[in-house]
C-alpha positions as CSV (number, residue, x, y, z in Angstrom):
1,M,68.6,389.9,36.2
2,S,66.0,391.3,33.7
3,T,63.4,389.2,32.0
4,S,65.0,389.4,28.6
5,V,68.4,388.4,29.9
6,R,66.9,385.6,31.9
7,D,65.0,384.3,28.8
8,A,68.1,384.5,26.7
9,E,70.0,382.6,29.3
10,A,67.2,380.0,29.4
11,R,67.5,379.4,25.7
12,T,71.3,378.9,25.8
13,N,71.4,377.2,29.2
14,P,68.3,375.0,29.8
15,A,69.6,374.2,33.3
16,T,68.7,377.7,34.5
17,A,65.4,377.9,32.6
18,H,61.9,378.4,34.3
19,P,60.0,375.0,34.6
20,A,57.2,376.4,32.4
21,Q,59.7,377.1,29.6
22,T,61.7,374.0,29.6
23,G,58.9,371.5,30.4
24,A,61.1,370.1,33.2
25,R,59.5,369.3,36.6
26,P,60.7,367.9,39.9
27,V,60.0,364.3,40.2
28,G,56.7,363.7,42.0
29,A,55.8,367.5,42.0
30,W,52.1,366.8,41.7
31,R,52.3,364.2,44.5
32,I,53.7,366.9,46.8
33,V,50.8,369.2,45.9
34,T,48.3,366.4,46.4
35,A,49.7,365.6,49.9
36,R,49.6,369.3,50.8
37,E,46.0,369.7,49.6
38,I,44.8,366.7,51.5
39,A,46.7,367.9,54.7
40,V,45.2,371.4,54.4
41,K,41.6,370.1,53.9
42,L,41.9,367.7,56.8
43,R,42.7,370.6,59.0
44,D,40.0,372.7,57.5
45,R,37.1,373.1,60.0
46,G,34.6,373.8,57.3
47,F,35.4,370.6,55.5
48,L,35.2,368.5,58.6
49,V,32.0,370.1,59.8
50,S,30.3,369.7,56.5
51,T,31.3,366.1,56.4
52,L,30.1,365.4,59.9
53,V,26.8,367.3,59.3
54,T,26.1,365.3,56.1
55,L,26.8,362.0,58.0
56,A,24.5,363.2,60.8
57,L,21.8,363.9,58.3
58,I,22.1,360.4,56.8
59,V,22.1,358.8,60.3
60,G,19.2,361.0,61.3
61,A,17.2,360.1,58.2
62,I,17.8,356.4,59.0
63,G,16.8,357.0,62.6
64,L,13.6,358.7,61.5
65,Q,12.8,355.8,59.2
66,V,13.3,353.4,62.1
67,Y,11.1,355.4,64.3
68,L,8.4,355.8,61.7
69,A,8.6,352.1,60.9
70,S,8.3,351.2,64.6
71,T,5.2,353.4,65.0
72,A,3.5,352.8,61.6
73,G,0.7,350.4,61.6
74,K,0.3,350.5,65.4
75,V,-3.0,352.0,66.8
76,T,-4.7,351.9,70.1
77,I,-8.5,351.9,70.2
78,A,-10.7,352.9,73.1
79,A,-14.2,351.4,72.7
80,T,-17.4,350.8,74.4
81,G,-20.3,348.5,73.7
82,T,-20.8,344.8,73.9
83,R,-19.6,344.0,70.4
84,S,-16.6,346.4,70.3
85,T,-14.2,343.7,71.2
86,Q,-15.4,341.4,68.4
87,I,-15.0,344.2,65.8
88,V,-11.5,345.1,67.0
89,R,-10.4,341.4,66.8
90,Q,-12.0,341.0,63.4
91,A,-10.1,344.2,62.2
92,Q,-6.8,342.6,63.4
93,A,-7.7,339.3,61.7
94,L,-8.4,341.1,58.4
95,A,-5.1,342.9,58.6
96,D,-3.2,339.7,59.3
97,R,-5.0,337.9,56.4
98,A,-3.9,340.7,54.1
99,D,-0.3,340.2,55.3
100,Q,-0.1,343.8,56.6
101,D,2.2,344.8,59.5
102,V,-0.7,346.2,61.7
103,T,-1.1,346.0,65.4
104,I,-4.4,347.1,66.9
105,K,-4.6,347.4,70.7
106,F,-7.8,347.7,72.6
107,H,-9.0,349.5,75.7
108,Q,-12.6,348.8,76.9
109,E,-14.2,352.0,78.4
110,S,-17.4,352.3,80.3
111,S,-19.1,355.0,78.2
112,Q,-18.8,357.2,75.2
113,E,-17.6,360.1,77.4
114,A,-14.8,357.9,78.7
115,V,-13.9,356.9,75.1
116,E,-13.7,360.6,74.1
117,S,-11.7,361.4,77.2
118,A,-9.2,358.7,76.3
119,V,-8.8,360.0,72.8
120,T,-8.3,363.7,73.8
121,S,-5.8,362.7,76.5
122,G,-3.7,360.7,74.1
123,K,-4.4,357.4,75.9
124,A,-5.9,356.1,72.6
125,D,-5.4,357.0,69.0
126,A,-9.0,356.6,68.1
127,G,-12.3,355.6,69.7
128,L,-15.1,353.2,68.6
129,V,-18.6,353.8,69.9
130,P,-22.0,352.5,68.7
131,S,-24.4,354.9,66.9
132,A,-27.8,354.9,65.4
133,E,-26.4,354.1,62.0
134,G,-24.0,351.5,63.3
135,W,-20.6,352.5,64.7
136,L,-18.8,355.8,65.0
137,L,-15.0,356.3,64.8
138,V,-13.8,359.1,67.1
139,G,-10.6,361.1,66.6
140,D,-9.1,364.1,68.3
141,T,-7.8,366.4,65.6
142,G,-8.0,363.9,62.8
143,I,-9.0,360.3,62.0
144,D,-6.3,357.7,62.2
145,D,-5.9,356.1,58.7
146,T,-5.0,352.6,60.0
147,A,-8.0,352.6,62.3
148,A,-10.3,353.9,59.6
149,T,-9.2,351.2,57.1
150,W,-9.3,348.1,59.2
151,L,-12.1,349.0,61.7
152,G,-14.1,350.1,58.7
153,A,-13.6,346.8,57.0
154,A,-14.5,344.9,60.2
155,V,-17.7,346.9,60.7
156,Q,-18.7,346.2,57.1
157,N,-18.1,342.5,57.6
158,T,-20.0,342.4,60.8
159,A,-23.0,344.3,59.3
160,M,-23.0,341.9,56.2
161,A,-22.9,338.9,58.5
162,D,-25.9,340.2,60.5
163,N,-27.8,341.1,57.3
164,A,-27.1,337.7,55.8
165,S,-28.4,336.0,58.9
166,N,-31.5,338.1,58.9
167,A,-32.0,337.2,55.2
168,G,-31.6,333.5,55.9
169,T,-28.3,333.0,54.2
170,S,-24.6,333.2,55.2
171,L,-21.7,335.7,54.9
172,G,-19.8,333.1,52.9
173,T,-22.5,332.9,50.3
174,L,-22.7,336.6,50.0
175,T,-18.9,337.1,49.6
176,K,-18.3,334.1,47.4
177,D,-15.7,334.8,44.6
178,S,-15.1,338.3,46.1
179,A,-11.5,337.6,47.2
180,L,-8.8,339.7,45.6
181,G,-5.5,337.9,45.1
182,H,-2.0,339.2,44.3
183,K,0.4,338.2,41.5
184,L,3.8,339.8,40.8
185,L,4.9,339.7,37.2
186,S,8.5,340.6,38.0
187,P,9.2,339.4,41.5
188,E,12.9,339.4,40.9
189,S,13.0,343.1,39.9
190,T,13.8,345.8,42.4
191,P,10.7,347.5,43.9
192,E,9.9,350.9,42.6
193,S,10.2,352.4,46.1
194,V,13.8,351.2,46.4
195,V,14.6,352.7,43.0
196,R,13.2,356.0,44.0
197,M,15.1,356.0,47.3
198,A,18.4,355.3,45.5
199,T,17.6,358.0,42.9
200,F,17.3,360.7,45.5
201,F,20.3,359.4,47.5
202,F,22.6,359.4,44.5
203,G,21.4,362.7,43.1
204,F,21.4,364.6,46.4
205,L,24.9,363.4,47.4
206,F,26.4,364.0,44.0
207,Y,25.1,367.6,43.9
208,L,26.1,368.3,47.5
209,A,29.6,366.9,47.0
210,A,30.1,368.8,43.8
211,V,29.1,372.2,45.3
212,M,31.2,371.7,48.4
213,L,34.2,370.6,46.4
214,G,33.9,373.3,43.8
215,V,33.5,376.3,46.1
216,A,36.4,375.2,48.3
217,L,38.7,374.4,45.4
218,A,37.9,377.7,43.5
219,T,38.3,379.7,46.6
220,S,41.7,378.2,47.4
221,I,43.0,378.9,43.9
222,V,41.9,382.5,43.8
223,E,43.3,383.2,47.2
224,E,46.7,381.8,46.1
225,K,46.4,384.0,43.0
226,Q,45.4,387.1,44.9
227,N,48.2,386.7,47.4
228,R,50.8,386.1,44.7
229,I,51.7,382.7,46.3
230,V,51.1,381.0,43.0
231,E,53.9,383.0,41.5
232,I,56.3,381.5,44.0
233,I,55.0,378.0,43.4
234,A,55.2,378.5,39.6
235,S,58.9,379.2,39.9
236,S,59.5,375.7,41.2
237,I,57.0,373.5,39.4
238,R,54.8,373.6,36.3
239,L,51.3,375.0,36.6
240,R,50.1,371.7,35.1
241,D,51.6,369.8,38.0
242,L,50.0,372.3,40.4
243,L,46.6,371.7,38.8
244,I,47.0,367.9,38.7
245,G,48.0,367.9,42.4
246,K,45.0,370.0,43.4
247,I,42.5,367.9,41.3
248,V,43.9,364.6,42.6
249,G,43.9,365.8,46.2
250,H,40.3,367.2,46.2
251,T,39.0,364.2,44.2
252,M,40.5,361.7,46.6
253,L,38.9,363.5,49.5
254,A,35.6,363.7,47.7
255,L,35.7,360.0,47.0
256,V,36.5,359.2,50.6
257,Q,33.6,361.4,51.7
258,M,31.2,359.6,49.3
259,A,32.5,356.2,50.5
260,A,31.8,357.3,54.1
261,F,28.3,358.5,53.2
262,S,27.6,355.3,51.3
263,A,28.9,353.2,54.2
264,A,26.7,355.1,56.6
265,G,23.7,354.3,54.4
266,A,24.6,350.7,54.1
267,I,25.1,350.3,57.9
268,G,21.7,352.0,58.4
269,L,20.0,349.5,56.0
270,I,21.6,346.6,57.9
271,A,20.7,348.1,61.3
272,T,17.1,348.5,60.2
273,G,16.9,344.9,58.9
274,H,16.7,345.9,55.2
275,H,19.3,343.4,54.0
276,D,17.3,342.7,50.9
277,V,17.4,346.4,49.9
278,L,21.1,346.6,50.4
279,S,21.6,343.5,48.2
280,Q,19.4,345.1,45.5
281,I,21.4,348.4,45.3
282,T,24.9,347.1,45.9
283,V,25.8,346.7,42.2
284,G,24.3,350.1,41.3
285,L,26.1,351.7,44.2
286,S,29.4,350.3,43.0
287,W,28.8,351.8,39.5
288,F,27.7,355.1,41.1
289,L,31.1,355.4,42.9
290,A,32.9,354.7,39.7
291,Y,30.9,357.3,37.8
292,Y,31.2,359.7,40.7
293,L,35.0,359.5,40.6
294,V,35.0,360.5,36.9
295,G,32.3,363.2,37.2
296,I,33.8,364.8,40.3
297,A,37.3,364.9,38.7
298,V,35.8,366.7,35.7
299,L,33.9,369.2,37.8
300,A,37.0,369.8,39.9
301,C,38.9,370.8,36.8
302,V,36.1,373.1,35.7
303,F,35.9,374.7,39.2
304,A,39.7,375.1,39.1
305,A,39.4,377.0,35.9
306,A,36.6,379.1,37.4
307,G,38.9,380.0,40.3
308,A,41.7,380.9,37.9
309,I,39.7,383.4,35.9
310,A,38.6,385.2,39.1
311,G,40.6,388.2,40.0
312,R,39.4,388.4,43.7
313,S,37.6,386.2,46.2
314,E,34.5,388.4,45.6
315,D,34.5,387.1,42.0
316,I,34.1,383.4,43.0
317,Q,30.3,383.5,43.1
318,S,30.0,384.8,39.6
319,T,32.7,382.6,38.0
320,T,31.4,379.4,39.6
321,T,27.7,380.1,39.0
322,P,27.7,378.5,35.5
323,V,29.3,375.3,36.9
324,N,26.9,375.2,39.9
325,M,24.0,375.6,37.4
326,V,25.3,372.5,35.5
327,A,25.5,370.5,38.7
328,A,21.9,371.6,39.5
329,L,20.7,370.6,36.1
330,V,22.3,367.2,36.5
331,L,20.5,366.7,39.8
332,I,17.1,367.8,38.4
333,A,17.5,365.7,35.2
334,G,18.8,362.7,37.1
335,I,16.0,362.4,39.6
336,T,13.1,363.3,37.3
337,A,13.9,361.5,34.1
338,S,12.1,358.3,33.3
339,G,11.5,356.0,30.4
340,T,13.3,357.0,27.2
341,A,14.6,360.2,28.6
342,Q,16.3,358.3,31.4
343,T,17.8,355.8,28.9
344,V,19.2,358.7,26.8
345,L,20.6,360.5,29.8
346,S,22.3,357.4,31.0
347,Y,24.8,357.9,28.1
348,V,25.2,361.6,28.6
349,P,28.3,362.6,30.7
350,L,27.6,363.7,34.3
351,T,23.8,362.9,34.1
352,S,24.9,359.2,33.6
353,T,26.4,359.4,37.2
354,I,22.8,359.2,38.5
355,T,20.8,357.7,35.7
356,M,22.9,354.7,34.7
357,P,23.3,353.3,38.3
358,I,19.5,353.8,38.8
359,R,18.8,351.8,35.6
360,I,21.2,349.1,36.9
361,I,19.3,348.9,40.2
362,G,16.0,348.7,38.3
363,G,17.4,345.9,36.1
364,D,16.8,347.8,32.9
365,V,20.2,347.5,31.3
366,S,22.2,345.0,29.3
367,W,25.7,344.0,30.5
368,W,27.4,346.2,27.9
369,E,25.5,349.4,28.5
370,P,27.4,350.6,31.6
371,I,30.7,349.9,29.9
372,V,29.8,352.0,26.8
373,S,28.4,354.8,29.0
374,M,31.5,354.8,31.1
375,L,33.7,355.0,28.0
376,I,31.7,357.9,26.7
377,S,32.1,359.7,30.1
378,L,35.9,359.1,30.0
379,F,36.2,360.4,26.5
380,A,34.2,363.5,27.3
381,A,36.2,363.9,30.5
382,A,39.4,364.0,28.6
383,G,38.2,366.8,26.4
384,V,36.8,368.9,29.3
385,V,39.9,368.3,31.4
386,G,42.1,369.4,28.6
387,L,40.1,372.6,28.0
388,S,39.9,373.4,31.7
389,E,43.7,372.9,32.0
390,R,44.3,375.4,29.2
391,I,42.1,378.0,30.9
392,Y,43.7,377.4,34.2
393,R,47.2,377.6,32.9
394,R,46.6,380.8,30.9
395,A,44.5,382.7,33.4
396,L,46.2,381.8,36.7
397,M,49.1,384.2,36.3
398,Q,46.9,387.0,35.0
399,T,46.1,389.9,37.4
400,G,44.0,393.0,37.1
401,G,40.5,391.7,37.2
402,K,38.1,388.9,36.4
403,L,38.2,387.1,33.0
404,S,35.6,385.2,31.2
405,F,36.2,381.6,30.0
406,R,36.3,382.8,26.4
407,Q,38.9,385.6,27.2
408,A,41.0,383.1,29.1
409,L,41.1,380.8,26.1
410,K,42.3,383.6,23.9
411,L,45.4,384.2,26.1
412,T,48.7,382.7,25.3
413,D,50.9,380.6,27.6
């Protein structure tokens, strides 16, 4: 049957019309596509490997943090001289008085040569030996910062005590009113270090997930287009249902991925004893997942359109480059913005995915701000999704080469 005859029959007999002409669609067509996309992705080795690698990186980063925390502030000193024990003990006392997590171990050696041998062999992190000017701190390839800080303070205190005694006074008199106390003006606010950690965590994972999702989705679309499989699918369901199914499927998988990454991070914080940090970021993390769901769905639509305008698999890189640049700009802006710029970006779609949760963690928002920001994101998402859907629907069935986004919009359904 020729195309003109089939079109005429469709106008007179809607029951035989193409789904795209009549607007009819099988019940739950997009659900079938969603289930298929999820099943295919779960069998895709690249998707599974990338997910496991990212989880391994998160666990590895946490493990490295545990290791560094276990070794930070621990130093072994090899020393010689009659007063070396007193100086080391005073260094430990000064660290304890300052409420620092520092442990200074001590090895008494018989001579300076023995001290240097202990340092070069790795038996000790640093050495302490008397010199003509007082004391000498010995290192191998560098000076240990912990040893330099606290042993330096102990040597100064010891020297001041000796000089005070020689001058007929006391160390207490010389150091009167010299203590430096501490006062926190916002003890309930989240520490800046926690805010920075969450910023990089949110920004990195959003960018990574967006790129992995986008390339995979665009590639699958152009392969179906290039192999003419999409023409068979389009004979049974509307292209809009096909797009919805793909977006929902990939977005659900991306959300599950992000939930797994976040859970790994939360478990790591609990395992390392940072329950307070977890409690400080929980609300912001919840908002991040909500923003992430909206943002990743929008990017999925745009990547789908980028795949539709590509004529061959080789065109994917060029058609997805603008979208990848947007994702990169979101990452850079999200992790570098501060002050007024961060406040403004927390209302801008996509960048708000990073900046608004960070402001929430930092305690810099009113209760209504996340709601308004989310409504703006949803409104913008509706517009971008509608535009991307038009490009996808008009370009998907076109063959013969790559299109631009502008050319695709000029096509008719």
